[in-house]
ROSETOR-916076 format. One record per residue (C-alpha): residue number from 1; residue in one letter; z, y, x. Coordinates in steps of 0.25 Angstrom, whole numbers, always signed. Example, Ala and Ser with C-alpha at 12.3 -4.5 7.8 and 13.67 -1.06 7.14 Angstrom:
<sites>
(site 1; a; (+31; -18; +49))
(site 2; s; (+29; -4; +55))
</sites>
This chain:
<sites>
(site 1; m; (+20; -53; -8))
(site 2; i; (+22; -58; +6))
(site 3; p; (+38; -58; +11))
(site 4; r; (+35; -50; +23))
(site 5; r; (+30; -39; +16))
(site 6; l; (+43; -37; +10))
(site 7; v; (+47; -32; +25))
(site 8; f; (+48; -18; +27))
(site 9; l; (+45; -13; +14))
(site 10; i; (+50; +1; +13))
(site 11; p; (+51; +9; +1))
(site 12; l; (+40; +17; -4))
(site 13; l; (+35; +28; -11))
(site 14; l; (+47; +38; -6))
(site 15; t; (+46; +52; -9))
(site 16; l; (+45; +64; +3))
(site 17; s; (+59; +65; +0))
(site 18; g; (+62; +51; +1))
(site 19; a; (+67; +46; -14))
(site 20; a; (+62; +35; -20))
(site 21; t; (+51; +37; -30))
(site 22; a; (+52; +23; -39))
(site 23; q; (+41; +15; -43))
(site 24; d; (+38; +9; -55))
(site 25; g; (+44; -5; -48))
(site 26; g; (+55; +3; -46))
(site 27; g; (+54; +4; -28))
(site 28; t; (+48; +12; -18))
(site 29; a; (+42; +0; -7))
(site 30; v; (+29; -5; -3))
(site 31; r; (+23; -14; +5))
(site 32; l; (+8; -15; +10))
(site 33; l; (+0; -25; +18))
(site 34; f; (-14; -28; +23))
(site 35; w; (-21; -41; +23))
(site 36; q; (-32; -45; +30))
(site 37; i; (-42; -57; +23))
(site 38; k; (-46; -67; +32))
(site 39; p; (-62; -70; +33))
(site 40; g; (-68; -74; +21))
(site 41; m; (-54; -75; +14))
(site 42; t; (-55; -64; +4))
(site 43; r; (-55; -73; -9))
(site 44; d; (-45; -82; -3))
(site 45; f; (-37; -72; +1))
(site 46; e; (-38; -66; -13))
(site 47; e; (-36; -79; -21))
(site 48; g; (-24; -82; -12))
(site 49; y; (-19; -69; -13))
(site 50; k; (-18; -70; -30))
(site 51; r; (-12; -84; -27))
(site 52; h; (+1; -78; -21))
(site 53; l; (+0; -64; -30))
(site 54; e; (+2; -76; -41))
(site 55; w; (+11; -83; -33))
(site 56; h; (+19; -70; -35))
(site 57; r; (+18; -69; -49))
(site 58; r; (+23; -84; -51))
(site 59; h; (+34; -79; -44))
(site 60; h; (+38; -66; -53))
(site 61; d; (+35; -58; -43))
(site 62; t; (+35; -43; -46))
(site 63; w; (+32; -35; -36))
(site 64; a; (+18; -29; -36))
(site 65; w; (+9; -31; -26))
(site 66; h; (-4; -24; -25))
(site 67; g; (-18; -28; -19))
(site 68; w; (-29; -21; -13))
(site 69; m; (-45; -25; -4))
(site 70; i; (-46; -16; +6))
(site 71; t; (-60; -9; +4))
(site 72; s; (-63; +0; +13))
(site 73; g; (-55; +4; +26))
(site 74; e; (-52; -2; +40))
(site 75; r; (-45; -14; +33))
(site 76; y; (-57; -19; +24))
(site 77; g; (-56; -31; +16))
(site 78; y; (-41; -33; +18))
(site 79; f; (-32; -35; +6))
(site 80; m; (-20; -24; +4))
(site 81; d; (-7; -27; -5))
(site 82; a; (+6; -19; -6))
(site 83; s; (+18; -20; -14))
(site 84; f; (+25; -7; -20))
(site 85; q; (+37; +0; -29))
(site 86; h; (+47; -11; -24))
(site 87; r; (+62; -8; -21))
(site 88; w; (+66; -10; -7))
(site 89; s; (+75; -18; -12))
(site 90; d; (+64; -30; -18))
(site 91; f; (+60; -34; -4))
(site 92; d; (+74; -40; -2))
(site 93; t; (+73; -49; -14))
(site 94; p; (+58; -52; -15))
(site 95; a; (+55; -57; -29))
(site 96; t; (+48; -71; -25))
(site 97; p; (+51; -79; -14))
(site 98; s; (+48; -75; +0))
(site 99; a; (+45; -88; +6))
(site 100; e; (+38; -93; -5))
(site 101; d; (+31; -79; -5))
(site 102; s; (+26; -80; +9))
(site 103; a; (+22; -95; +8))
(site 104; d; (+13; -92; -4))
(site 105; n; (+8; -80; +3))
(site 106; n; (+4; -88; +18))
(site 107; l; (-4; -99; +8))
(site 108; n; (-11; -89; -1))
(site 109; v; (-13; -75; +7))
(site 110; a; (-10; -77; +21))
(site 111; t; (-20; -88; +24))
(site 112; y; (-31; -79; +20))
(site 113; a; (-27; -64; +24))
(site 114; d; (-18; -57; +36))
(site 115; e; (-8; -48; +33))
(site 116; r; (-11; -37; +41))
(site 117; s; (-3; -25; +37))
(site 118; a; (+8; -24; +31))
(site 119; a; (+16; -11; +30))
(site 120; s; (+26; -2; +21))
(site 121; y; (+26; +12; +17))
(site 122; d; (+34; +24; +11))
(site 123; a; (+27; +32; +1))
(site 124; i; (+28; +46; +1))
(site 125; s; (+20; +53; -9))
(site 126; g; (+12; +47; -22))
(site 127; e; (+17; +34; -28))
(site 128; a; (+10; +19; -25))
(site 129; t; (+9; +17; -41))
(site 130; r; (+4; +6; -48))
(site 131; d; (-7; +15; -54))
(site 132; l; (-10; +19; -39))
(site 133; l; (-9; +4; -33))
(site 134; t; (-17; -4; -45))
(site 135; s; (-31; +8; -44))
(site 136; p; (-43; +0; -38))
(site 137; l; (-43; +6; -26))
(site 138; l; (-33; +12; -15))
(site 139; t; (-36; +19; -4))
(site 140; v; (-27; +18; +9))
(site 141; y; (-27; +31; +17))
(site 142; h; (-19; +29; +30))
(site 143; f; (-13; +39; +39))
(site 144; a; (-11; +39; +53))
(site 145; i; (-1; +50; +57))
(site 146; t; (+5; +57; +71))
(site 147; p; (+18; +50; +72))
(site 148; g; (+29; +61; +69))
(site 149; a; (+22; +67; +58))
(site 150; a; (+26; +58; +45))
(site 151; t; (+33; +71; +40))
(site 152; e; (+23; +82; +41))
(site 153; l; (+14; +73; +36))
(site 154; e; (+21; +67; +23))
(site 155; s; (+25; +82; +19))
(site 156; i; (+11; +87; +20))
(site 157; v; (+5; +76; +13))
(site 158; s; (+15; +75; +1))
(site 159; v; (+10; +90; -3))
(site 160; e; (-5; +85; -1))
(site 161; l; (-4; +72; -9))
(site 162; r; (+4; +81; -22))
(site 163; a; (-9; +83; -27))
(site 164; v; (-14; +68; -26))
(site 165; g; (-14; +59; -38))
(site 166; r; (-10; +44; -34))
(site 167; h; (-8; +40; -20))
(site 168; a; (+4; +35; -11))
(site 169; l; (+7; +40; +1))
(site 170; l; (+13; +30; +11))
(site 171; r; (+22; +32; +23))
(site 172; p; (+21; +20; +34))
(site 173; v; (+35; +15; +37))
(site 174; n; (+32; +1; +43))
(site 175; g; (+19; -8; +47))
(site 176; a; (+11; +5; +47))
(site 177; t; (+11; +19; +51))
(site 178; e; (+0; +25; +43))
(site 179; y; (+2; +34; +32))
(site 180; l; (-7; +30; +17))
(site 181; l; (-10; +35; +6))
(site 182; l; (-14; +26; -5))
(site 183; l; (-26; +33; -17))
(site 184; p; (-30; +24; -27))
(site 185; a; (-44; +25; -31))
(site 186; a; (-52; +20; -45))
(site 187; k; (-66; +20; -38))
(site 188; q; (-74; +22; -25))
(site 189; a; (-77; +35; -29))
(site 190; d; (-62; +39; -27))
(site 191; y; (-62; +38; -12))
(site 192; a; (-67; +53; -11))
(site 193; t; (-56; +58; -19))
(site 194; q; (-48; +50; -12))
(site 195; a; (-54; +55; +2))
(site 196; e; (-52; +70; -3))
(site 197; i; (-40; +68; -5))
(site 198; v; (-35; +64; +9))
(site 199; r; (-44; +74; +15))
(site 200; r; (-36; +85; +9))
(site 201; l; (-24; +78; +12))
(site 202; l; (-29; +76; +28))
(site 203; d; (-33; +91; +28))
(site 204; s; (-19; +96; +21))
(site 205; v; (-12; +88; +32))
(site 206; r; (-21; +94; +44))
(site 207; r; (-17; +108; +38))
(site 208; k; (-3; +107; +36))
(site 209; s; (+0; +98; +48))
(site 210; k; (+7; +105; +60))
(site 211; g; (+0; +93; +68))
(site 212; a; (-11; +82; +68))
(site 213; l; (-1; +72; +56))
(site 214; i; (-12; +61; +53))
(site 215; v; (-19; +57; +64))
(site 216; a; (-30; +46; +56))
(site 217; y; (-32; +41; +43))
(site 218; r; (-38; +29; +36))
(site 219; t; (-43; +24; +22))
(site 220; e; (-43; +10; +16))
(site 221; t; (-46; +7; +0))
(site 222; g; (-42; -5; -5))
(site 223; r; (-48; -12; -19))
(site 224; y; (-36; -15; -28))
(site 225; r; (-36; -30; -32))
(site 226; p; (-26; -32; -44))
(site 227; d; (-30; -46; -42))
(site 228; l; (-24; -47; -28))
(site 229; s; (-13; -39; -34))
(site 230; n; (+3; -43; -40))
(site 231; v; (+6; -32; -51))
(site 232; p; (+17; -37; -60))
(site 233; d; (+20; -30; -72))
(site 234; t; (+34; -27; -70))
(site 235; r; (+30; -19; -58))
</sites>
């Protein structure tokens, strides 16, 4: 949505061999952002964000932006949005006028919230499909790893995740240092299943690694907000 989001976007959903996996949108790039809503302005933010999405629709923007309200974790109450499945060349020629986009964003969104995080990732396992992204709940597991342990970690984790259903594992590239594992859920009762998946994953990494690979991890869950998302039929 915001022009500066277009900076540092990198190919997403690469396989471990480095070959690109084509998505519905024909590309492999993603951007993930977190907004901290100003005190007492949640309703104003939501209404302003809807106006900004409508601005994009009026300008026939074909980019899909998904939005979640964070309901657990350290960033409880934040808003998370992301755009997936782009070609890299998309960001050389934005679908909407950058200056006008920025002005509308400043008026309708930044007035009510502060952008706290903007990062780009590579996906190395699974797929960030529309079905995954539009699930009622999305749990994000953040894994902090030992510097220099990425290759060994990915080798182990990629094998373990073959038995997992819908998921996306993201390798940090710019703006972040933690790996992300995205797991969708239909209801809160699914959290226990997700926790068991991660417990087995951590156990496997500990057993198979030559040293400590994952030094810390944390979770947060977002509730999908279709009213704060823009998913054109063309995507």
